[in-house]
C-alpha positions, 0 to 999 in steps of 0.5 A: 500500500505505502511506506512511511519513513519517519525521523524523530528529532530531539531539539534542545529547548530554545533552539526550536525556532532555528530548527523550524526555520532550517526546515521551512527554508530548505530546498526540498527535492522529494517531488522529483522522485518516483513514489513520493506522496507527502512530507510533514514535519510535526512538532511534539511535546517537551521532554527533559531539556528538548522538544520532540519533532518528527518528519514523516515522508509517505512513499508509494513503496519501500523500494521508492524510499530506498531509491531516495536514500541512494539518490543525488537528491538525498546526498544534496539534502544531507550534505550539511548534516555533519557541519556545525555539530558543536552548535547543533540544535539536536540532542543526538542524531535523529532516530529513523523508523520505517513502517509499511502500511497494512490498513488505510482509511480516508 
């Protein structure tokens, strides 16, 4: 049916606005890829010194997601991931979770 790729981000309290601005101003290229359906960035609850965020990307199939991870668009989107780690708003690396849809209602 579809595949949902999610990343959970723990963003240091006080860094939320910078984190959100980075995502709003990025040059997204997901639409260029076969199987891309939808992207959402979600803002969640506060934890111990952080605010939880989660990105959700819906793909037609797991294979479409896997093709994204090997694409030039993926390399472009992640080219600055290692820069400025000392000033990163994140408390550790994002945590990936992938899910295959077994039921979908509208």
